[in-house]
Structure formats: structure tokens, C-alpha cells
Legacy VTK file of the C-alpha trace (Angstrom):
# vtk DataFile Version 3.0
C-alpha trace
ASCII
DATASET POLYDATA
POINTS 479 float
116.259 132.186 110.884
114.346 135.543 110.681
111.299 136.460 113.025
108.600 135.680 110.762
110.125 132.250 109.730
110.201 131.483 113.359
107.114 132.431 114.361
105.376 130.224 111.463
107.868 127.227 112.396
106.463 127.376 116.145
103.278 127.686 115.250
103.175 124.677 112.899
104.711 122.666 115.574
102.030 123.505 118.113
99.291 122.883 115.582
101.024 119.430 115.004
101.453 119.050 118.950
97.402 120.134 119.329
96.313 117.664 116.638
97.814 114.769 117.820
96.219 115.275 121.338
93.111 114.201 119.836
91.893 110.918 121.868
95.673 110.514 122.530
94.287 108.255 125.708
92.627 105.677 123.639
93.249 102.266 124.473
95.488 99.890 122.392
92.397 98.705 120.338
92.213 101.285 117.613
93.311 100.640 113.979
96.225 98.578 113.130
95.877 97.387 116.973
97.558 94.064 116.222
100.772 95.700 115.411
100.770 98.438 118.057
99.812 95.605 120.753
103.167 93.770 119.459
105.115 96.863 119.804
103.670 97.829 123.237
104.296 94.495 124.647
107.710 94.398 123.997
108.270 97.889 125.654
106.032 96.757 128.694
107.999 93.390 129.079
111.224 95.694 129.369
109.545 97.467 132.441
108.118 94.086 133.788
110.803 91.949 133.140
114.660 92.156 133.346
115.507 94.900 130.567
117.638 93.242 127.662
117.709 95.129 124.482
119.377 91.880 122.743
116.242 89.709 123.707
113.106 91.426 123.245
109.820 89.570 124.283
106.171 90.354 123.746
103.085 88.632 124.905
102.360 85.967 122.252
103.101 82.386 122.897
101.518 81.126 119.592
103.086 79.716 116.354
100.968 82.224 114.576
104.094 84.372 113.497
106.008 81.597 111.505
104.430 78.058 112.373
106.894 77.536 115.353
106.003 77.552 118.875
107.377 80.372 120.924
106.802 79.756 124.478
109.513 82.191 125.485
107.629 85.010 123.506
110.677 86.318 121.518
110.251 89.242 119.325
112.762 89.484 116.742
111.723 92.290 114.196
113.218 95.568 114.374
115.984 96.293 116.954
114.033 97.526 119.909
115.162 101.067 120.221
111.739 102.760 120.147
110.341 99.957 122.629
113.023 101.042 125.015
112.684 104.384 124.828
108.608 103.980 125.418
109.705 101.686 128.338
111.821 104.309 129.910
109.143 107.023 129.579
106.787 104.467 131.298
109.348 104.130 133.959
109.460 107.654 134.309
105.656 107.908 134.378
105.314 104.957 136.709
102.812 102.995 134.925
102.234 101.661 131.328
99.342 103.679 130.182
99.187 104.046 126.316
98.956 107.794 126.524
102.674 108.122 127.421
103.614 105.786 124.493
101.624 107.555 121.901
103.090 110.919 123.437
106.743 109.437 122.982
105.643 108.906 119.145
104.172 112.463 118.985
107.681 114.124 120.355
109.550 111.850 117.487
107.083 113.612 114.894
107.493 117.153 116.140
111.196 116.321 115.600
110.188 115.205 111.921
108.563 118.501 111.285
111.351 120.289 112.629
114.003 118.630 110.172
111.699 118.664 107.488
111.707 122.462 107.747
115.543 122.851 107.981
116.163 120.395 105.290
113.415 121.882 102.754
114.854 125.338 103.361
117.979 124.392 102.725
117.415 123.158 99.518
114.702 125.316 98.501
113.109 128.122 100.346
111.346 128.951 103.679
108.345 129.551 102.117
108.313 125.788 100.737
109.783 124.847 103.872
106.664 126.320 105.753
104.046 124.652 103.533
105.751 121.215 103.722
105.965 121.144 107.252
102.674 122.287 107.589
101.145 119.546 105.257
103.422 117.008 106.811
102.235 118.120 110.440
98.589 118.239 109.734
97.430 115.712 106.874
94.946 113.625 108.733
96.601 110.234 107.682
100.091 111.582 109.298
98.168 112.975 112.737
96.716 109.567 113.072
99.927 107.563 112.724
102.137 109.615 114.496
100.032 109.248 117.670
100.189 105.234 117.516
102.357 103.124 119.048
104.479 102.332 116.385
108.470 102.577 115.260
107.839 104.090 111.778
107.474 107.902 113.255
111.079 107.318 114.565
112.664 106.017 111.382
111.037 108.790 109.635
112.396 111.449 112.188
115.951 109.829 111.908
115.833 109.603 108.244
115.186 113.514 107.863
117.597 114.458 110.667
120.122 112.166 108.602
119.389 114.281 105.424
119.899 117.271 107.135
123.235 116.419 108.800
124.418 114.548 105.924
124.116 117.738 103.780
125.841 119.962 106.600
128.913 117.551 106.482
129.067 117.886 102.590
128.867 121.505 103.208
132.483 121.388 105.078
133.505 117.634 105.139
136.187 118.663 107.910
133.403 118.816 110.525
133.561 115.410 112.040
130.708 116.040 114.314
128.132 116.207 111.283
129.635 113.096 109.906
129.254 111.146 113.408
125.439 112.508 113.644
124.791 111.318 110.118
125.900 107.658 111.133
124.115 107.699 114.393
120.679 108.854 112.695
121.578 106.459 109.681
122.110 103.418 111.825
118.932 104.012 114.143
116.611 104.681 110.938
117.698 101.173 109.453
117.647 99.531 112.887
114.285 100.802 113.526
113.075 99.936 110.204
115.316 98.254 107.568
113.320 99.965 104.736
115.137 103.216 105.585
117.917 101.639 103.154
115.518 102.465 100.125
116.026 105.950 101.120
119.685 106.232 101.027
119.925 106.960 97.190
119.517 110.849 97.627
122.716 110.356 99.743
124.368 109.101 96.857
123.376 111.553 94.570
124.728 114.430 97.144
127.904 112.599 97.371
128.465 112.337 93.656
127.087 115.929 93.253
130.101 117.102 95.625
132.809 114.745 94.507
131.857 113.168 91.215
133.215 109.528 90.743
135.823 110.494 93.367
133.472 109.923 96.120
134.058 106.060 95.590
137.469 106.919 97.059
136.513 109.041 100.143
137.500 107.151 103.065
134.744 109.360 105.114
132.105 108.001 102.796
133.108 104.292 103.260
133.212 104.921 106.886
129.513 106.099 107.017
128.436 103.434 105.044
130.129 100.534 107.014
129.216 102.114 110.541
125.769 103.017 109.476
124.916 99.167 108.168
127.223 97.606 110.569
124.919 97.394 113.590
122.257 96.280 111.288
124.123 93.321 110.051
125.131 92.378 113.589
121.471 92.479 114.786
120.267 90.196 111.882
122.995 87.866 112.782
122.215 87.736 116.252
118.664 87.096 115.105
119.357 83.739 113.496
119.608 82.215 117.030
115.988 82.842 117.972
114.308 81.345 114.986
110.978 81.184 116.555
110.874 85.088 117.259
111.167 85.865 113.637
108.050 86.309 111.984
107.385 85.277 108.387
108.466 88.254 106.092
108.466 86.938 102.425
104.923 87.573 101.862
105.540 91.077 102.068
107.460 91.102 98.866
105.025 89.925 96.081
102.169 87.776 97.532
99.719 86.272 94.956
102.244 87.912 92.569
100.341 91.482 92.868
103.302 93.772 91.738
102.334 95.784 88.753
98.902 94.038 88.379
95.783 96.513 88.388
95.275 95.763 92.028
98.455 97.089 93.006
98.176 100.270 91.357
94.254 100.982 92.468
95.625 100.054 95.868
98.363 102.235 96.099
97.385 105.356 93.856
93.922 105.512 93.973
93.021 104.094 97.305
95.877 104.995 99.558
97.443 108.069 97.776
94.063 109.346 95.950
91.723 108.754 98.681
93.286 107.962 102.427
96.518 109.971 102.511
96.364 112.747 100.195
92.937 112.499 98.902
91.876 113.723 95.269
92.471 117.439 96.194
95.937 116.995 97.776
96.637 114.366 94.983
95.967 117.527 92.583
98.430 119.524 94.554
101.015 116.656 94.163
100.747 116.616 90.562
101.068 120.336 89.990
104.271 120.088 92.456
105.558 117.150 90.331
105.495 119.086 87.077
106.469 122.416 88.962
110.142 123.556 87.988
112.919 123.179 90.723
116.374 124.370 90.419
118.613 121.259 89.497
119.745 120.468 92.916
116.698 120.427 94.712
115.044 118.633 91.834
117.624 115.985 91.660
117.589 115.559 95.173
113.408 115.324 95.558
112.946 113.439 92.870
115.334 110.589 93.701
113.697 110.655 97.211
110.403 110.270 95.200
112.344 107.550 93.339
113.499 105.924 96.471
109.770 105.629 97.647
108.663 104.294 94.246
111.398 101.500 94.516
110.512 100.678 97.814
106.565 100.511 97.223
107.516 98.063 94.290
109.853 95.735 96.057
107.528 95.442 99.108
104.665 95.389 96.904
102.146 93.007 98.848
103.150 94.856 102.131
102.184 98.233 100.952
98.961 96.827 99.478
98.084 95.056 102.828
98.848 97.713 105.353
98.331 101.233 105.016
100.957 102.017 107.431
103.715 100.935 105.267
103.030 104.203 103.454
104.092 106.578 106.391
107.910 106.930 105.068
106.223 108.668 102.194
104.855 111.670 103.573
107.489 113.950 104.003
108.366 113.532 100.246
104.468 113.976 99.488
104.376 116.713 101.602
107.571 118.647 99.709
105.705 118.150 96.410
102.199 119.280 97.713
103.905 122.631 99.085
105.624 122.998 95.709
102.151 122.663 93.911
100.379 125.069 96.435
103.467 127.549 96.053
102.938 127.455 92.243
99.303 128.497 92.417
100.121 131.396 94.611
102.885 132.707 92.449
101.418 132.101 89.078
102.029 135.355 87.159
100.050 135.631 83.798
96.661 136.943 83.127
95.139 139.143 85.904
92.021 136.997 86.165
94.242 133.932 87.203
96.073 135.843 89.997
92.569 135.620 91.720
91.463 132.478 90.553
94.580 130.407 91.378
95.002 131.041 95.055
91.383 130.441 95.509
91.911 127.128 93.511
94.667 126.294 95.792
92.866 127.245 99.007
89.718 124.947 97.907
91.971 122.281 97.083
93.808 122.515 100.565
90.805 122.655 102.481
89.251 119.856 100.519
92.243 117.771 101.210
91.711 118.179 105.197
87.855 117.568 104.748
88.111 114.420 102.669
91.154 113.133 104.777
89.484 113.398 108.185
86.527 111.605 106.453
88.662 108.782 105.715
90.724 108.548 108.775
88.123 109.583 111.716
87.185 105.782 111.914
91.038 104.452 112.795
90.447 106.223 116.088
87.371 104.280 117.073
87.567 101.538 119.451
85.433 99.107 117.391
85.402 96.288 120.225
85.462 98.080 123.450
84.748 94.622 125.163
88.296 93.739 124.844
89.432 96.578 126.911
86.729 95.717 129.615
87.666 91.941 129.656
91.009 92.626 129.732
90.793 94.756 132.873
88.833 92.087 134.649
91.546 89.432 133.696
94.143 91.636 134.937
92.213 92.027 138.282
91.037 88.421 138.617
94.116 86.086 137.548
97.474 85.488 138.947
100.109 87.653 137.208
102.123 84.657 135.944
98.962 83.066 134.599
99.071 82.463 130.641
95.816 83.231 128.818
93.771 82.496 125.832
92.423 85.267 124.506
91.096 84.315 120.968
90.434 87.548 118.695
91.303 86.334 115.146
95.153 86.394 116.028
95.119 90.084 116.877
97.172 90.202 119.947
95.274 93.534 120.966
93.036 91.809 123.047
95.710 89.361 124.777
97.917 92.681 125.505
94.568 94.247 127.482
94.759 91.109 129.753
98.464 92.192 130.806
99.233 88.788 130.497
101.389 86.329 128.272
99.275 83.722 126.183
97.663 83.506 123.007
95.575 85.447 120.817
94.528 82.827 118.649
93.690 78.992 119.253
96.342 77.139 117.249
96.173 73.878 118.728
93.566 71.416 120.801
92.485 72.653 124.245
93.907 69.850 125.513
97.306 70.817 124.647
96.859 74.362 126.017
96.181 72.842 129.352
98.990 70.253 129.190
101.295 73.136 128.722
100.020 75.129 131.595
97.447 77.788 129.888
94.405 77.335 132.065
92.649 80.072 131.321
90.498 81.233 128.312
88.591 84.873 127.837
86.276 85.450 125.164
84.208 88.361 123.985
82.229 85.998 121.820
79.892 84.702 124.299
77.265 83.634 121.530
79.619 81.476 119.833
78.780 77.720 120.261
82.237 76.605 121.261
82.568 79.101 123.897
78.838 78.203 125.300
80.101 74.718 125.446
82.999 75.534 127.451
81.229 77.507 129.659
78.663 74.590 130.417
81.318 72.068 131.383
83.930 74.258 132.837
84.224 76.594 135.620
83.220 80.398 134.875
85.417 82.852 136.908
83.635 85.924 135.715
81.047 86.482 133.117
78.882 89.593 131.831
76.984 90.492 128.924
80.214 91.263 127.277
82.735 88.594 128.110
83.705 85.677 129.872
86.324 84.221 131.779
86.886 80.418 131.792
89.247 78.443 134.029
90.070 75.188 131.924
90.942 71.384 133.026
91.654 68.517 131.421
88.351 67.115 132.326
86.497 69.909 131.196
87.975 70.155 127.728
88.235 66.426 126.357
LINES 1 480
479 0 1 2 3 4 5 6 7 8 9 10 11 12 13 14 15 16 17 18 19 20 21 22 23 24 25 26 27 28 29 30 31 32 33 34 35 36 37 38 39 40 41 42 43 44 45 46 47 48 49 50 51 52 53 54 55 56 57 58 59 60 61 62 63 64 65 66 67 68 69 70 71 72 73 74 75 76 77 78 79 80 81 82 83 84 85 86 87 88 89 90 91 92 93 94 95 96 97 98 99 100 101 102 103 104 105 106 107 108 109 110 111 112 113 114 115 116 117 118 119 120 121 122 123 124 125 126 127 128 129 130 131 132 133 134 135 136 137 138 139 140 141 142 143 144 145 146 147 148 149 150 151 152 153 154 155 156 157 158 159 160 161 162 163 164 165 166 167 168 169 170 171 172 173 174 175 176 177 178 179 180 181 182 183 184 185 186 187 188 189 190 191 192 193 194 195 196 197 198 199 200 201 202 203 204 205 206 207 208 209 210 211 212 213 214 215 216 217 218 219 220 221 222 223 224 225 226 227 228 229 230 231 232 233 234 235 236 237 238 239 240 241 242 243 244 245 246 247 248 249 250 251 252 253 254 255 256 257 258 259 260 261 262 263 264 265 266 267 268 269 270 271 272 273 274 275 276 277 278 279 280 281 282 283 284 285 286 287 288 289 290 291 292 293 294 295 296 297 298 299 300 301 302 303 304 305 306 307 308 309 310 311 312 313 314 315 316 317 318 319 320 321 322 323 324 325 326 327 328 329 330 331 332 333 334 335 336 337 338 339 340 341 342 343 344 345 346 347 348 349 350 351 352 353 354 355 356 357 358 359 360 361 362 363 364 365 366 367 368 369 370 371 372 373 374 375 376 377 378 379 380 381 382 383 384 385 386 387 388 389 390 391 392 393 394 395 396 397 398 399 400 401 402 403 404 405 406 407 408 409 410 411 412 413 414 415 416 417 418 419 420 421 422 423 424 425 426 427 428 429 430 431 432 433 434 435 436 437 438 439 440 441 442 443 444 445 446 447 448 449 450 451 452 453 454 455 456 457 458 459 460 461 462 463 464 465 466 467 468 469 470 471 472 473 474 475 476 477 478
């Protein structure tokens, strides 16, 4: 790596780090706090309780996830690699402050930036690699989500490392270290978020490109496939022992038959790509990159990568429409095509007037991308209900550590997470049943709610301010 290349890469990584320090100490009450709280709760319970990777638990005891009561608080989704790493960091830090979990995610994203650069440089050139890693590191959408408490950035980092080491192994298939690293990162990617399987299509192309149809006879490739998927299969089989801890997921495929309807295209293309992630200006750069010419190998790899993304969008249609964090895996390939489009504008050689206008146009599109992008994403950092943080701190100081708490927040576990207690983020049964089962405390930030006011009149108030109320429940006062 030449000195200029090294300097640019280091600068990009430092910029990436600096951007992600913006509001890095915010509580887990920002955008998509419900998913972040569930993820953080598993990590925190690894710290508080006996550490057991095979039996992850969060704070939610309700039947909200799948209709089954979950008194043991089982949480069986992705294998808790990310949660375990966060728990380890918290152990070292000596506390479970969200800032350390967010910084853990930031580190994974910095590694993603590095591997994206190395990958694109190997397939294309250092200029495209620099631009792609820069866009990946600085797009406001990706800046926010790579400082959240979510496992997706770890999956992206593992996937990019997998691509890089798989290519290194194919260059010399006698170097088994690269094969071993490929297997490790492949299995981590799939365990962290199973949708990583969709992004194995470029690996099939690389294998076919090197061995043609004889790739089907290559023992090493079969070893790679089997050992990459075996841990995930074993995990899915193990999960079946804990049905109450497995959330419903079928609705993520095609709820309300939204696939290929107008709303599907509007949300993914206009709202997400054209407004939130790339913005109108960045989408223009993406389109320019899409029509730009590539060398055969890089073209096949990039377009199959993009095709993998499209297939993932289509299969998990309603999931991608409902949740904007579902598009996190798309950012690296979008950044690559943006880089290609930017490079096209700067390198276009024709009329003299175009040599001036096109670079200016490129700079305008880039600047607009960040202006529009930050405008769209800035609200994601906001803590719209700071009362839940205040109320949660009061509960943590006032109630016994082993108390179960009702913290209703429309099913969002972010409020329950702030209390540092197990319990319920939703009232999913009569209050009499809660008390009979041992849940004797309710905290609410909706103090003007008629039901809460009635409880406050009949039950004992343990603490009350203009922002919250903590109520002790008994069978007498809830009947």
C-alpha cells in the first residue's frame, strides 16, 4: 500500500470514528429503541446472571412476541455473539452504560470500512476503494445505525471480511489459513443475522470463475459450505426447545401481500434509497455507477452482490418495508456503485466544458447527499420521551432488584429496559393476573391516562412526579 493510499484510508477511518462519536452516550431510547433494548437486555443479563450463550434471556416476560407466556424471558433470535461481546466489554468497563455497547458497534463498523477498502481495491482500484469506503463511513444513515446496539453491523463486518478472505484463498487454494478465516467469518455472519445467506451468491460466482463446473467437485468448497452453515443449523434445532422464546417472524416475508405492490416499490426505492439512505443526490450517483463500465470480473461480482440485495428485499418484503434498519446490509454495495458514479463524473473525457462541469456536478451531488441525509436522519438521535429514562432510574433506585415491573410503552421494551428489571412492556392480561403471578409494581409516564389515575387513587403510590408515577399493586386495589 502506497503512502498516499495509507494516509487516505487512515483519514477515512478517523472521520468514520469522529462522526460516530456524535451523541454516542445517548440512552437506549432513540430510534428503534425497542430492538436495541431487546439486544442490550440479553447482553446485560449475561452480566447480571450466569453467562450462558445457549440460553439467552432478555427482560420481557410478556406473550407479545408470539402469543406464548415467557416467564423465563427466553430470547431466541440470532445467536448472541454480538450480545456476548457487548457483555464482555461491559465487564471490562465495570458498568453497563450504553456508551460502551455503542462503541463496540462502532469498532465493528471501522473494521467494515477497512475490509470494504481492501475488497474494492482488490477487485477494482484504490481510487474506487477510497470513494466506496468514504461513502460507507460517512452516509448519515450508516453513521447512525453503526452506533446503535444492534447486531447488523457485526454481520456486515463479517460478510465483508468473508468476501476478502475468500478471494485471497481462491488466489492460492493451498493457503488453508484463508479458508479457515472464510469459514469463521461466514459462520459468524450467518449466526449474527441469517439473512447473510442471501449474500453468498457472489461466492458462487467466484468459485465458478476459478474452477468452472468442477467447483462442484472441490472438497474444500464443500467443507466451506458445510462448516459455514452447520453452526446455524445446530442453533436453529436447539431453539426449538424454547418455543416461548422464538418471536413470530413469518410476517416479515409478505405481510398484507405487499410484495411487488406500489407501496413496496415506493417504500424501498423512493422513501428508503431515494430519501433516507442515499437521498436523491446519492441515488443519482448510484445510477451513474450502475450504468458505468466495469471490468468483467468486478462487474459480475458487484452486480451479483447487488442482485443478492434485491433478492433479500423481495423475500423479506414486509420486513424491509416495516423496518428501515433492515437495509443496513445494502449499504456497502450501494457505496460501491456511488463510488463508481462519482469516479465516472471526475474521469469523463470529452468536451473541455464537461471537464469543468462534471466534477462540479459530482461535488454538488455529494454535498447534497450529506445535507439531505443528515436532515432525514437527525431525528433518529432524539430521545422523544426522556420521561422513560427518568422514571426508569427512579424504579432502579426504589424497587427491589428482583422485582418484576409493568412498564407499558405500547409494547416497546425501551421503557422496561430503563428500569433494569424484568417484567412487561405491555398490559397483555388483567392486572389481577399480574399480581397473582407476583408482579406487584407498575410504572407509567402516561400520568394523564384515566386508567393510571384510577390506579393511583386506589393503590399505594411509591413515587410520583409530573413525568411519571410508580404504583404498588395489590389484589384489593386492582379488583
